[in-house]
ZADREN-335186 format. One line per 2 residues: their letters; for each residue x, y, z of C-alpha. Coordinates in steps of 0.02 Angstrom, whole numbers. Last residue first. Example, Ala and Ser with C-alpha at 12.3 -4.5 7.8 and 13.67 -1.06 7.14 Angstrom:
sa> 684,-53,357 ~ 615,-225,390
This chain:
ey> 1607,-2243,-440 ~ 1591,-2206,-616
rl> 1605,-2396,-723 ~ 1428,-2416,-753
ae> 1422,-2212,-820 ~ 1544,-2258,-933
ip> 1486,-2381,-1025 ~ 1325,-2291,-1026
dl> 1397,-2140,-1108 ~ 1322,-1988,-1052
na> 1197,-1901,-1145 ~ 1051,-1908,-1069
ar> 1143,-1832,-911 ~ 1206,-1681,-1008
va> 1030,-1646,-1094 ~ 962,-1628,-927
pf> 1114,-1540,-843 ~ 1070,-1402,-967
mg> 896,-1403,-991 ~ 842,-1382,-788
sa> 905,-1201,-798 ~ 830,-1156,-968
ig> 678,-1243,-944 ~ 656,-1151,-757
vl> 704,-982,-835 ~ 574,-1008,-977
gl> 436,-1069,-840 ~ 460,-939,-728
im> 472,-797,-870 ~ 288,-863,-935
ta> 219,-866,-743 ~ 270,-694,-703
tv> 196,-634,-875 ~ 28,-724,-836
li> 11,-668,-639 ~ 40,-490,-697
kp> -86,-486,-820 ~ -217,-558,-667
av> -166,-398,-566 ~ -44,-427,-410
vl> -106,-261,-332 ~ 18,-158,-230
hi> -74,10,-244 ~ 33,143,-290
dg> -35,334,-231 ~ -118,458,-359
as> -273,391,-282 ~ -225,437,-111
ah> -201,619,-181 ~ -342,736,-75
sa> -166,833,-12 ~ -41,853,-106
la> 160,803,-98 ~ 179,663,8
sy> -5,611,-81 ~ 101,600,-243
lt> 184,430,-199 ~ 154,352,-48
lt> 152,134,-53 ~ -26,71,-25
gv> -58,-111,16 ~ 90,-159,122
sv> -9,-318,213 ~ -97,-364,43
ai> 45,-330,-71 ~ 177,-447,49
iy> 64,-581,57 ~ -4,-599,-117
sl> 208,-608,-167 ~ 231,-736,-43
li> 87,-845,-124 ~ 170,-797,-295
gc> 354,-859,-218 ~ 244,-1035,-153
vg> 180,-1063,-320 ~ 332,-1032,-412
gv> 439,-1143,-277 ~ 322,-1275,-327
at> 336,-1236,-525 ~ 518,-1229,-504
iv> 555,-1389,-405 ~ 427,-1478,-514
la> 505,-1419,-696 ~ 707,-1451,-618
ea> 626,-1638,-574 ~ 538,-1650,-745
lf> 690,-1592,-850 ~ 806,-1739,-773
qf> 674,-1861,-820 ~ 636,-1789,-965
li> 814,-1793,-1033 ~ 823,-1989,-954
dr> 684,-2054,-1062 ~ 765,-1915,-1196
rr> 911,-2035,-1213 ~ 837,-2174,-1204
ag> 811,-2337,-1065 ~ 845,-2488,-1125
la> 907,-2579,-960 ~ 1086,-2533,-995
ke> 1023,-2337,-993 ~ 919,-2350,-831
vg> 1083,-2437,-775 ~ 1214,-2299,-827
ie> 1078,-2172,-755 ~ 1108,-2243,-587
rt> 1294,-2227,-594 ~ 1287,-2075,-656
rq> 1185,-2005,-502 ~ 1291,-1917,-394
tv> 1340,-1818,-551 ~ 1191,-1783,-612
sv> 1109,-1721,-453 ~ 1275,-1612,-441
lm> 1226,-1526,-616 ~ 1036,-1530,-549
in> 1094,-1425,-392 ~ 1200,-1315,-514
ml> 1048,-1282,-633 ~ 943,-1222,-454
gv> 1069,-1097,-421 ~ 1071,-1026,-603
gg> 897,-1036,-580 ~ 880,-944,-467
ig> 987,-809,-523 ~ 901,-799,-651
lt> 736,-749,-550 ~ 837,-609,-475
vt> 893,-564,-672 ~ 696,-561,-710
gi> 671,-469,-560 ~ 787,-337,-613
fg> 719,-332,-813 ~ 553,-330,-766
ll> 591,-176,-651 ~ 682,-87,-796
ik> 520,-153,-922 ~ 387,-77,-787
lg> 495,76,-782 ~ 508,116,-971
ms> 329,94,-990 ~ 308,219,-846
ii> 414,346,-926 ~ 332,325,-1109
nf> 156,346,-1006 ~ 226,512,-914
qs> 258,571,-1111 ~ 97,524,-1127
lq> 17,608,-998 ~ 90,751,-1050
kq> 2,770,-1230 ~ -143,700,-1159
ad> -150,868,-1033 ~ -131,995,-1166
fv> -71,1162,-1096 ~ -58,1277,-1250
fv> 34,1447,-1241 ~ -10,1615,-1318
ar> 114,1744,-1402 ~ 234,1650,-1326
ed> 252,1508,-1425 ~ 293,1633,-1572
sp> 314,1504,-1709 ~ 114,1530,-1790
kf> 182,1721,-1795 ~ 56,1866,-1734
gh> -75,1934,-1815 ~ -230,1904,-1702
al> -329,1793,-1819 ~ -193,1709,-1927
al> -103,1687,-1768 ~ -261,1607,-1662
se> -281,1488,-1813 ~ -115,1441,-1824
ri> -79,1401,-1665 ~ -230,1296,-1628
tk> -206,1179,-1776 ~ -32,1183,-1720
tl> -74,1096,-1547 ~ -198,991,-1626
kd> -76,927,-1729 ~ 44,894,-1605
hd> -87,811,-1500 ~ -162,694,-1643
mg> -324,695,-1647 ~ -447,563,-1567
qs> -490,652,-1434 ~ -546,832,-1409
dl> -564,950,-1235 ~ -585,1113,-1218
wi> -513,1258,-1117 ~ -505,1458,-1168
gd> -423,1575,-1069 ~ -421,1757,-992
iy> -551,1805,-1107 ~ -588,2000,-1162
hn> -754,2066,-1123 ~ -750,2008,-962
dk> -745,2172,-882 ~ -727,2150,-703
lv> -839,2105,-527 ~ -1007,2109,-595
dm> -956,2059,-798 ~ -922,1895,-702
vn> -1120,1850,-721 ~ -1077,1808,-898
yp> -954,1667,-844 ~ -1065,1618,-719
iy> -980,1581,-556 ~ -828,1451,-480
vs> -778,1489,-318 ~ -590,1413,-271
rn> -509,1366,-122 ~ -491,1168,-176
dd> -412,1214,-331 ~ -315,1360,-270
dd> -152,1285,-248 ~ -54,1311,-91
ge> 44,1141,-86 ~ -17,1027,-193
qm> -216,1002,-240 ~ -290,831,-285
rp> -474,883,-273 ~ -606,897,-154
aa> -795,884,-210 ~ -869,1031,-248
vg> -996,1122,-151 ~ -1157,1174,-252
vv> -1295,1308,-258 ~ -1216,1445,-162
qf> -1325,1598,-168 ~ -1217,1757,-223
tv> -1211,1934,-154 ~ -1106,2068,-238
gd> -984,2159,-86 ~ -824,2119,-202
vr> -891,1907,-169 ~ -1031,1925,-29
is> -1091,1731,9 ~ -1284,1675,14
eg> -1348,1504,87 ~ -1438,1372,-7
va> -1293,1244,-19 ~ -1198,1277,118
pm> -1243,1201,285 ~ -1109,1220,422
gs> -946,1121,452 ~ -844,1286,456
fl> -970,1391,333 ~ -827,1502,261
ke> -665,1419,281 ~ -743,1230,284
ra> -830,1304,105 ~ -688,1371,39
es> -588,1201,76 ~ -720,1101,-18
gi> -709,1210,-177 ~ -861,1338,-190
va> -1006,1343,-327 ~ -1100,1515,-366
fl> -1263,1586,-409 ~ -1299,1768,-462
gh> -1419,1714,-610 ~ -1345,1805,-784
sl> -1535,1722,-846 ~ -1431,1648,-974
nd> -1273,1589,-894 ~ -1391,1507,-754
qd> -1471,1430,-876 ~ -1338,1344,-957
nl> -1273,1246,-785 ~ -1190,1265,-646
fr> -1152,1134,-535 ~ -1270,1058,-426
ge> -1298,1007,-228 ~ -1155,933,-125
am> -994,832,-146 ~ -989,870,-333
ql> -851,821,-443 ~ -743,876,-586
nw> -694,814,-720 ~ -585,958,-773
id> -664,963,-958 ~ -831,888,-899
yi> -874,1017,-772 ~ -783,1157,-886
pp> -946,1130,-999 ~ -1055,1245,-894
di> -968,1388,-944 ~ -815,1493,-802
gm> -800,1649,-710 ~ -681,1594,-588
vp> -656,1677,-410 ~ -502,1649,-320
ft> -512,1683,-143 ~ -469,1801,-18
fs> -562,1777,133 ~ -691,1864,231
rn> -802,1783,408 ~ -895,1904,506
gn> -1056,1825,385 ~ -997,1739,235
qv> -878,1842,167 ~ -765,1828,-7
ns> -654,1944,-62 ~ -576,1938,-233
qk> -433,1872,-352 ~ -511,1866,-504
ds> -513,1752,-648 ~ -612,1738,-826
er> -626,1580,-913 ~ -716,1517,-1074
sv> -775,1337,-1113 ~ -775,1213,-1245
hr> -823,1028,-1254 ~ -818,902,-1369
vl> -718,963,-1502 ~ -713,821,-1614
pi> -613,919,-1756 ~ -532,1080,-1713
vn> -574,1221,-1841 ~ -748,1282,-1774
rl> -742,1274,-1584 ~ -561,1366,-1609
le> -637,1500,-1706 ~ -817,1504,-1609
vd> -708,1532,-1461 ~ -591,1652,-1527
dn> -743,1758,-1585 ~ -814,1756,-1384
tf> -631,1871,-1363 ~ -470,1828,-1345
rv> -330,1965,-1314 ~ -126,1946,-1359
av> -29,2071,-1307 ~ 94,2136,-1407
ga> 295,2140,-1352 ~ 362,2114,-1533
kt> 313,2246,-1673 ~ 191,2238,-1794
gg> 234,2266,-1961 ~ 235,2091,-2022
aq> 261,2001,-1877 ~ 403,2040,-1737
es> 417,1897,-1618 ~ 404,1893,-1452
tr> 218,1924,-1440 ~ 128,1960,-1260
yp> 11,1801,-1177 ~ -157,1740,-1192
fv> -190,1567,-1130 ~ -257,1398,-1212
gv> -305,1265,-1116 ~ -342,1060,-1180
at> -411,927,-1044 ~ -413,763,-1098
ag> -354,676,-937 ~ -451,806,-818
fs> -371,865,-651 ~ -426,700,-570
ef> -399,591,-746 ~ -217,658,-725
in> -167,618,-556 ~ -252,429,-578
di> -176,426,-735 ~ 0,442,-628
ah> -65,313,-514 ~ -105,173,-618
af> 66,202,-702 ~ 143,189,-527
gd> 34,27,-472 ~ 94,-74,-656
gy> 269,-29,-600 ~ 268,-85,-430
sl> 152,-246,-478 ~ 299,-290,-589
ll> 430,-277,-455 ~ 298,-377,-340
vv> 291,-529,-465 ~ 469,-526,-510
ta> 530,-514,-339 ~ 411,-655,-280
ig> 459,-756,-437 ~ 651,-743,-381
wa> 609,-791,-204 ~ 521,-927,-227
mg> 654,-978,-362 ~ 781,-967,-233
lm> 668,-1052,-85 ~ 660,-1200,-207
tl> 828,-1233,-203 ~ 828,-1211,-36
lt> 708,-1347,-2 ~ 763,-1488,-128
rr> 949,-1450,-55 ~ 874,-1490,129
vd> 761,-1618,63 ~ 916,-1734,0
hr> 841,-1897,-73 ~ 669,-1832,-60
ma> 693,-1730,-203 ~ 745,-1899,-309
sy> 577,-1970,-275 ~ 486,-1837,-312
aq> 569,-1841,-487 ~ 526,-2025,-506
el> 366,-2007,-448 ~ 337,-1856,-586
ld> 410,-1935,-716 ~ 301,-2118,-675
rh> 141,-1993,-676 ~ 195,-1928,-842
m> 227,-2117,-914
């Protein structure tokens, strides 16, 4: 029976090949639009994830500033200063904390031979490697032994390497930072960097060694990463703990600034989801226009074949036989158009490849661009939408054909 329906549908489609091909073209363009728009939305979401991942998607930074509210007998404007006690405090009060690192910064004169530049020098603890998701291009990163032994070792950024060594080997060589000699033990891989950001020009040294360049008793910032905790609750816990330790109000957001990459990523994910829904809706509307064209063509077909329908009913064809006959014709057109549209979307996706997003603003940011990839989940979603549109477009003409009065149909000229 199914074979007979397909043969009848094929014969009806051959009756007017031009009309059939134009209808298939409309469906193909509609489904290709759906697939490409969904791929764009998916690529945008992946680009945002990659951007945050490159800087450390779970990183939380805590930085001291000045109070802006009076607390008890203490007036506003008092500087908040972190010490090692605050590091231990956060380590104890934040559950599931995996890594903690201190940070101390200084703009320093960095020299190699007759080359001299002003670079940001950062005294950090080894866990920063995991917190910031750093990668090494050469050599190794700083370790706990470097910190404990007060070793004069340094890891330099990729841009700092180019400026200081100009293509020559850097690992094992020496540089002078504000007149103090450090041995280069590693070169960090390039990171996404906007404009004049200092990420790739930074020089990393052990935190305990920072005292040869500046007084590092007070900590410029504390970095940590924690998973499995509500981020609003995390921020609240940090503020309340530090407020109690330093005597400022927990509501005083200027006293301590908390940067939470995961919370910002969640906000961007909401935007990405909204974009996906919008693009999916636009694609569905475009496909729906093709479905309207299919419906009109099928209605014309019902009108032209009214007498044929009357003959079939007179010979004993049931209403459901007529309904399935026209519905099968609509679904065959939909299926063939859908296959052609999916092939077209693959060709366009491969031809376009990558659309510029973050690389327009930052260097080394190709991972932050939109890569058009027709993923299996997109094909499943698009196929479901195509099936619904095909059934909806073919059902009305099919019902109309099935409900024709056989006597009136036989009289139709």
